[in-house]
N, C-alpha and C positions, 0 to 999 in steps of 0.2 A: 132276184137278179137285178142289178142296177140298170136303169134306163141308159142305153148306149148313146142317146142323143145328148145326155147331160155331160157336163165337162168335169171329169175327174180332177179334183183339186187337192193340192198339198198346202196345208196351213203350216207355214214356217214361223215358229215362235209361239207354238201352242202352249197353253197354260191350263191347269186344273182349277185355277182361281176363277170363280163364277163372275167376278166383277171385271175380268179382263176381256177386251174385245175379241181376242183370239178364241176364247172360250165361247163367247156369244156367237162368233162366226161358225165354229164347228157345229153348234146346236142348230143354227140357221141352215147350214148346208145340209145336214142330216134331215131336218124337217122338210126340206125341199127336194129330198131324194137325190141329192147330188153326191156321187161317190167321193169319199173324203179320206185323206191320209193326213197325219199330223206328226210334226217333229217339234220337240221342246227340250228344255234343259233337264227336265225330270220326267221319268216314265209315269204313265197313268192312263186314265180313260175318261173320255168325255162323250156322252151321247152314243156310247157303243163303239167309238173310234179310239183305237189304242194310240196313245202318244208315245212315239218312239224317240230314242236319243241317237246321237251320232249321225251317220250318213247312210241310212238304209237304202237299199235298192228298190225303187218302185218302178212299175211299168205303166205306160199309157197316161202319164200325168199331162193333162191339158193346161192347167193353170196352177201357177205358184202364187199364193197370196201371202204377202209379207206382213208380219207383226213383229219385226225386229228393227230397231233403230240402225241407221247407217254404220255406226262403229262396230256393231255385232254381226253385220252381214258379210264382211270380207271373207271370213272363214268358209262361207257357203258358196262363193262365186262359182268356182269350178264345179261344185256339186250341182248347183241349179242348172248350169249349162249342160251338164252330163245327162240330165233328165229329159232334155229336148222338149221343154214345154212350148206350147203355142203362144202363151202370154204370161206376163208377170204383172200382178196387181200390186202397186205401191199404195198401201193404205196410208191415211194421214200420219205424218211423222216418220215415214219410212223412205221417202224419196232419196235416191242415191245416184248422182250423176255418173259415178264410176260403173255401177251395175247397169245403168241405163245404156251406157256406151257398149259395154260387153254384150248386153242382150241384143242391141241393134246389130252388132257385128255378127251375131248368130241368128239373125232373122226372127227374133222373138218379139212379139207385139208387147208394147209398153202401155200400161194403163195406170194413170195417176188418179185414183178414185177410191171410194170406200166399198169394199166387197159387200157389206151389209146393205148399203144403199142400192147397189147394183141389183142385188137379189130382190129386195123389197120393191124396187122400181121396175122389175121385169126386164132388165137389160143385161143380165149376167151372161 
């Protein structure tokens, strides 16, 4: 059973490609016993986490960590808000003022940082 103190995280923009940061992030989350869900363009599995496609319904998502560039995020705006996360992490290259504004309107914390650095630094 997952540690309930840990923040269930959705990796949006997940990839099976081991050189992609989203893939490294999934592995790092799992290695740190952080409950993890993943959405990508193609189905697959990374570190035992099933990469789903589309807009699956997840419950209790605390954090959405973005690995999609701004042009590819718009289709997920309503979906992200519907998950009612506590925070959204904008990893390098993902900052999007439109999504930031929408998140703030919905009382979602905005973090402009690198998920991998946050975990390794102990401030995730």
